[in-house]
N, C-alpha and C positions, 0 to 999 in steps of 0.2 A: 504494500500500500504506500503510495506516495504521500508525503506530508503537504505538498502544495496542491491547491485546488484551482487557483487562478480566479476564483469567484470574488475575491476582494481587491482585484487589481484597479477597480474604479472608485475605491474609497468607501465601499459598503461592506457590511458583514451581516451574517445571519445570527439572530438571537436564538436562544433555546426555544423551540416551538416553530421556527422557520421564518419569522418576521425579519425582513431586511431593513437595516438602518445604516446611517452614516457612521463611519468609524470615529467621528467627532461628537457623537451623541453623548448625553449625560450618562446614559446606561453603560455604554462601552467604556467611557472614562472611569466609571465606578468599578466595574469588574476588572478593568485593566490595572487600576491602582491596587486592587486586592491581589492580583497576580504578582505585581511588583513587590508588594509587602511579603508575599510568600517566598519570593526569591531572596529578599533581604534576610528573612528568618533562616533560610537555608544557608546563606553565607555566614550568618552568626553561628550556626551550628558547627561550622567547620573550625571554629575557634574555641569550642567548648568540649570538655572531656567528662563532665559530671553526668553520670547515667540518668539520674532522676530528671535533670534539666533537659537532657536530650530527648528523653521519653515524652516529656510535656511538650516540647517544641514540635516533635513529630506529630503528636495528636493535634496541635494547633494548626500545623500545615494541612493536615487532613480536613480539619474544620474549615479552614480558609477556602479549600476547594468547594466545600458545601456552600459557604457564603457566596463565593464567586458564581457558582452555578445558579443559585437562587437570584442573585442580582442580575444575572444575564437573562432571566426569564420574566417577561412582562406579566403583570398581575393577571391579565385576562387569559394568559396561557398556562397558569399554575396548575390547572386541573384539566384532565381529559374530559371528553364528552360524557363518559359514564360517571363522572364525579370523582374518580380516583385521582390522587395527586400525580402530577406529571414527573416530579422529582422523587428519587428514591429516599433522599435525606433532606432535612431542613434543620436549621439551627433553632434551638429551643432554650428555655430557661436552664435546662440541665447543663449545657455547655457554658453558659454565663456563670452559673454557680460554681462550676468546676474551676474556672479562672479565679473566682473569689477565694475559694479554698486554698488554691496554690499560693495566691498572694499572701493570705493570712499566715500560711506556713513559713514562707520566706521572711515575711515582715517581723516575725517574733525574734529573729536572729539579727535584726538590723538596729542600728542606733536611730532614735527618733529624729525626724527632720527638723532642723531649726532654720535653715536657709535653703534657697533653691540650689540644686546641684548642677554644676556645669557638665554638659554632656562630654564624656571622655572616659578616661581610665585606660585599661589595656585594650587589646584588639577585640576581645569578646564583648566587654561592656560597651565599648564605642559602637560596635556593630549592632548591639541591642538598642542603643539610643537612636541610631539611624532608623532601625526598623520601627521604633516607637513613633518617630516623626512621620514616616510613611503611613503608618497605621492611622494617625490623626488625619492625614490627607485623604486616605480611603474613607474614613468616617465622614469628612466634609463632603466628599463626592457623593456618598449615599444620601446625606441630608439634602444636598442640592438636587439630586434626582427625585427625592421624595416631595420636592416642591411642585413637581409637574406630573410625576407618575408614582403610583403607590409602591411603597417599600415596607415590608413587614418591620415593625419596630424592633423586633428581636435582633435583626441584622445590625442596626445602628447601635443598639445597646451592647451587642457582642464586641463590635470594634472599639467602642468606648472603653469597655472593661479590658479588652486586650491591650490597649495602649497603656493603661495603668499597670497591667501585669508586666509588660515589657520594661517599664520604668523600674518597678520593684525588682525584676529579674536582673537588670543591669546593675543595680546596687548589690544584689546578692552575689552575683558573679564577681564583682569587684572585691567583695569581702572574701570569697573563696580563694581568690588569687592574691590576697594581701595587698591590694591596690588602694591607694589613698584617694578618697573622694575630694574633689575640689568644689568649694562653695561660692556662690554669688552672694557675697556679704557686702551690702552697700556701706557698711561702717569700716571696712578694711579694703581700701582700694589698692 
């Protein structure tokens, strides 16, 4: 099977369900940014050796494919004619709560925040901070899409929680690697 189809050569692509749209549409921007986020998480994984963290990030990458497929599906195409869901998986409160549990577990080992943290640290922490900012952009893209087309609120909530998770994880990885966090402290320039 060839990877190229030539059907997108004129700047259009097919959404899940067959609808063709411009590659510049808000929907394509949203799932494209989710795909970019997934790639940045994959890049961060290459800098991490902790098995618990790697297992969580692998699950998140799987969930991001689910978020991406759902964001690539127009609301009117979410169900088949017989009423069954078109997609085999969707994001639910379960995945959101899982992120919260993981954050709580990491957070108990971290010093309380007193100032903003400058994005950085070692390669792993820095990669996670980059993934966090891409996650925020993906969230903004879904919010923008939701202004004109329906987006299930769980998708936006998942990305919001995921960006928090990536922030906590960057701090946790810095601690694992004995890296010093740098703070934005307006009192100490």
